[in-house]
N, C-alpha and C positions, 0 to 999 in steps of 0.2 A: 205691620205694625209700625209707628213712627219711632224713629231713633234720634238720639242726639249724641255728640261727642263733647265730653267735659274735659278740659286741660286744667291740672292742678299741680301746684308746687308743693304744698304741704302734705304730707301723709295723713294728717289729722282730717283733712278734707274728705278723703276716701272713706275713712271710718264714719264720718258724719254722714255721708251719702249711703253707706251700707244700712245705717241706722234708719234714715227716712225710707229706704227701700223698703223695709219691713211694714212700715206703716201706710205708704202711699202705693203700694202694689207696683213696683217697677223693678227690673233685673239688672244687674251689672255685669258686664263681660270684660275681661282682660284682654287687650290686643296686644299681640306679641308683635312688634315692630320689626324683629329679625325676619320673620317670614313673609313672603310675598301675600299680599292682601288681594283676594279675588272679589270683584263687585260685577255687577250686570248693568248694562245700560241699553234699553230697548231690545232685550234678548241677546245681546252681545257680551260675552265674557270679557272683562278686563282685569289683568294682572299687573300690580304695580311692578315698575322696574327694579332691578338691583342697583342700589346705590354704590355698591363696592366696585363696580365695573369701572376700570380706567380706560376712557374714551380719548386720551390725549393722543394716542398713536395716530389716529385717524383724523385729527384736527388738520394735519398738514395738508390733506387732500382738499378740504373745503376753503383753507385760509387763503385770502386774496382772490377769490375767483368770482366775487361779485354774483354768486347764485343766490337767489330768493325763492320762496315757495312757490311763488306763481309761476316763474319760468321753470321751475323744476317739474311742476304738475303738467304743464303745456308740452314740454319736449320729451321728457323721460317717460311719463305715464299716459302718452296720448293712445287712445283706444283705436285700433286698427279695424277698418270697416270691410 
């Protein structure tokens, strides 16, 4: 079933959408942003990260090292034959 996400500022907008849902046969679900959202992409489960985690402690490891994603893939994730 197709889905859309609607962002709104005014609470009256939600009430109007609930009224429209009665006549146009669609459902409204409340998404709790505090819980990790699980989605699936090509059969692989994706879980959104926790935004409350502080990663500033590990920034010292990578700062000033001139490491980019391509080099990291070639050196660290090299497949052994």
